[in-house]
C-alpha positions in Angstrom: 33.9 206.8 132.9 35.5 204.2 130.7 33.8 202.0 128.2 34.9 199.0 126.1 32.8 198.3 123.0 33.4 195.1 121.0 32.4 194.3 117.5 32.9 191.6 114.9 31.5 188.4 116.3 29.2 186.2 114.3 28.8 182.8 112.7 31.5 181.1 110.6 32.2 177.7 109.3 35.1 175.7 110.7 38.3 176.7 109.1 37.0 180.2 108.5 38.1 183.5 109.9 36.7 186.4 112.0 38.1 189.6 113.2 37.1 191.0 116.6 37.6 194.7 117.5 37.4 196.5 120.8 37.6 200.2 121.4 38.2 201.8 124.8 36.8 205.3 125.3 36.3 207.7 128.2 38.5 209.1 130.9 41.7 207.2 129.9 45.1 208.3 131.1 46.9 205.1 130.1 46.1 201.6 129.0 48.4 199.1 130.7 47.1 196.0 129.2 44.4 195.1 126.7 43.2 191.9 125.2 40.6 189.2 125.0 39.0 186.5 127.1 36.3 184.0 126.1 33.7 181.9 127.9 31.8 179.0 126.6 28.6 177.7 128.2 29.4 175.8 131.4 33.1 176.8 131.2 35.3 179.1 133.1 36.3 182.4 131.4 39.7 181.9 129.9 42.4 184.2 128.5 42.7 184.1 124.7 45.3 186.8 124.0 46.6 189.9 125.7 49.0 192.7 125.0 51.1 194.3 127.7 51.3 197.7 126.3 54.7 198.9 127.8 56.0 202.4 127.3 56.1 202.2 123.5 55.0 200.0 120.7 58.3 198.2 120.6 57.8 197.2 124.2 54.5 195.5 123.6 54.3 191.9 124.6 51.5 189.6 123.3 50.5 186.5 125.2 48.4 183.8 123.7 46.6 180.7 125.0 48.3 177.6 123.8 45.0 176.5 122.1 45.1 179.6 119.7 48.8 180.0 119.1 49.5 180.1 115.4 45.9 180.8 114.5 45.0 184.0 116.3 46.8 187.3 116.1 46.3 190.2 118.5 47.2 193.8 117.5 46.8 197.2 119.1 46.3 200.7 117.8 47.7 202.9 120.5 46.4 206.1 119.0 42.9 204.8 118.7 42.8 202.8 122.0 41.7 199.7 120.1 42.7 196.1 120.1 41.8 193.6 117.4 41.8 189.8 117.4 42.3 188.2 114.0 41.0 184.6 114.3 42.0 182.2 111.6 41.3 178.5 111.1 38.5 178.6 113.6 37.4 175.4 115.2 34.1 174.4 116.8 35.9 174.6 120.2 36.6 178.3 119.6 32.9 179.0 119.9 32.2 181.2 122.9 31.4 184.7 124.0 34.5 186.8 123.6 35.1 189.6 126.1 37.4 192.5 125.7 39.4 193.3 128.8 41.7 196.2 129.6 43.6 197.4 132.6 43.3 201.2 132.4 44.7 204.0 134.5 41.7 206.3 134.8 42.4 210.0 134.6 41.6 211.7 137.8 41.3 208.6 140.0 44.9 207.9 140.5 44.8 204.1 140.1 44.2 201.4 137.5 41.1 199.4 137.1 40.1 196.3 135.2 37.3 197.0 132.6 35.3 194.5 130.6 33.3 194.8 127.4 29.8 193.4 127.1 30.9 190.4 125.1 30.4 189.3 121.5 29.3 185.9 120.4 31.4 183.7 118.1 29.8 180.6 116.7 31.7 178.1 114.7 29.8 175.4 112.7 31.4 172.1 112.1 
C-alpha cells in the first residue's frame, strides 16, 4: 500500500559529496515523519537525520546525529512526498547502507505505520 524508494547511493572519495533521495508513494493520507537511518556491517542501525513534518513547512523540525551535524542536510518536498539527504565532506566512517524511513498515516487504515525503504549503499574510500 505504501512504498519508499531510495536512490543516489554510490562510491565517493573521502571529502566528497553524495545526495540521497527517497520518494514515498501509495495510499498516503499524511506523512508524520520522514528521514534516514544507516547501518554499517556489524553495527546497529542508527538515526542519521529526520524531519518531523508538523502541520506546515514552517513547523518542520530536523534532527541530526551528532556525527553528521554540519556536514549533512535533510530536506523535504511536501508536495512530492520526498526527502533528500545532502551529504558533504564524507568520511570513511559514513560508509553504510542508508535506509529511508517514514511514519505514515495510511489512508483507509486509520493509524500510522513505520515504513522502510530497501536501502542504498554508500561507500567512502579513504
